[in-house]
Structures are given as C-alpha cells and as structure tokens.
C-alpha positions as CSV (number, residue, x, y, z in Angstrom):
1,M,-0.2,-0.2,-0.1
2,A,2.8,2.4,0.8
3,K,4.2,2.2,-2.6
4,A,0.7,2.9,-4.3
5,I,0.6,5.8,-2.0
6,E,3.7,6.8,-3.4
7,A,2.8,6.4,-6.9
8,G,-0.2,8.6,-6.5
9,L,1.6,11.4,-5.1
10,A,4.4,11.4,-7.7
11,R,1.8,12.7,-9.8
12,F,1.1,15.5,-7.9
13,T,4.9,16.4,-8.4
14,E,4.9,15.5,-12.3
15,H,1.9,18.3,-12.5
16,G,4.0,20.7,-10.5
17,V,1.2,20.3,-7.8
18,G,2.3,20.7,-3.9
19,V,1.3,17.6,-2.1
20,E,1.2,16.6,1.7
21,T,0.2,13.4,3.5
22,C,-1.4,13.0,6.9
23,L,-2.0,9.1,7.4
24,I,-3.8,8.1,10.3
25,G,-4.3,5.1,11.9
26,L,-7.5,3.1,11.3
27,D,-6.7,0.8,14.2
28,G,-7.3,3.8,17.0
29,S,-4.1,4.3,18.1
30,D,-4.0,7.8,16.7
31,D,-5.3,11.0,18.4
32,V,-6.8,11.7,15.4
33,E,-8.2,15.1,16.7
34,A,-4.6,16.1,17.6
35,V,-2.7,14.7,14.1
36,L,-5.4,15.9,11.7
37,G,-5.7,19.1,13.1
38,N,-2.1,20.2,13.6
39,A,-2.1,19.1,9.7
40,L,-5.0,21.2,8.9
41,R,-4.2,24.0,10.7
42,A,-0.4,24.0,9.4
43,H,-1.3,26.3,6.4
44,P,-4.4,27.3,4.2
45,W,-5.3,24.1,2.0
46,E,-6.8,24.3,-1.8
47,C,-8.0,20.7,-1.3
48,V,-7.7,17.7,1.1
49,T,-8.3,14.2,-0.1
50,V,-10.1,11.6,1.8
51,G,-8.9,8.1,0.8
52,G,-11.1,5.1,0.4
53,G,-9.5,3.1,3.0
54,L,-11.6,4.9,5.4
55,R,-14.4,5.8,3.4
56,H,-14.5,1.7,2.4
57,S,-14.7,0.4,5.5
58,D,-18.3,0.2,7.2
59,D,-17.1,0.1,10.8
60,Q,-15.1,3.2,10.3
61,V,-18.1,5.6,9.7
62,E,-17.7,7.4,13.3
63,L,-14.0,7.6,12.0
64,L,-15.0,9.2,8.9
65,E,-17.5,11.7,10.4
66,Q,-14.7,12.9,12.7
67,V,-12.7,13.1,10.0
68,I,-15.0,15.3,7.6
69,N,-15.8,17.6,10.2
70,L,-11.9,18.0,11.6
71,I,-11.5,19.2,7.9
72,R,-14.5,21.8,7.8
73,L,-13.3,23.2,11.2
74,H,-9.4,23.5,10.3
75,A,-9.6,23.9,6.5
76,P,-13.1,25.8,5.6
77,D,-12.2,26.7,2.5
78,A,-10.8,23.7,1.1
79,A,-12.5,21.9,-1.2
80,I,-12.8,17.8,-0.5
81,A,-12.0,15.5,-2.2
82,F,-12.5,11.6,-2.3
83,N,-9.9,9.3,-4.4
84,A,-10.9,5.9,-6.0
85,T,-7.6,4.2,-5.4
86,P,-3.8,5.9,-4.2
87,A,-3.3,6.2,-7.8
88,T,-6.2,8.3,-8.4
89,T,-5.4,11.2,-5.7
90,Y,-4.2,13.6,-8.0
91,D,-7.4,13.1,-10.3
92,A,-9.7,13.3,-7.5
93,A,-7.5,16.4,-6.1
94,A,-7.1,18.4,-9.5
95,R,-11.3,18.2,-9.8
96,W,-11.5,20.6,-7.1
97,I,-8.3,22.5,-7.8
98,E,-8.9,23.3,-11.5
99,R,-12.6,24.2,-10.3
100,R,-11.2,26.9,-7.9
101,R,-8.8,28.7,-10.1
C-alpha cells in the first residue's frame, strides 16, 4: 500500500502541485483530532482528499465523520475530494483545484 500511495503522490510533482500526506491509523492508535488538526492548521489548503481506506470501511463510519468535520473546522475554505485508489489521488484533488482557479 505504501508504494501505491507514493506512486499516486508522484503525480502531484509531475504536475507541479504541492502535496502533503497525513495518514492516520485506522486501528485507533492515533489521536486523530490532534494529528489531523495539526496538519490542517499548518497552512491554508486548496483541497483535502480523503482516501478510500477510510471511506470504504463500514466499521469506520464514526472516524470518517470525525475526519470530515475536522476538515470543515480547520480548513473551511478547502474543497474535499475522494479518490478511488491511491493512484487516483491527484485526479481527485485536481477536479477541485482546477474548478477553484
């Protein structure tokens, strides 16, 4: 999975678009509010992409809600995008970045 994420993120560089990741543990080991909140407050974001690993897990609905609400709280001007796979992360973000320019 890490290689797939790296390959997907490389597309941002190919297109001259900055990107940062904020991976949270789906096993409950992370303080999601602190980890994600700090990342979202680091600087303004044009778009935040939420990955399928979180969205496609029926037992992670509450975590997905928490993530979406933290994005709305700490990055209210950012578009929210959803990728289908790690390889489509750039495509998901680009849909919204291009729309906003």
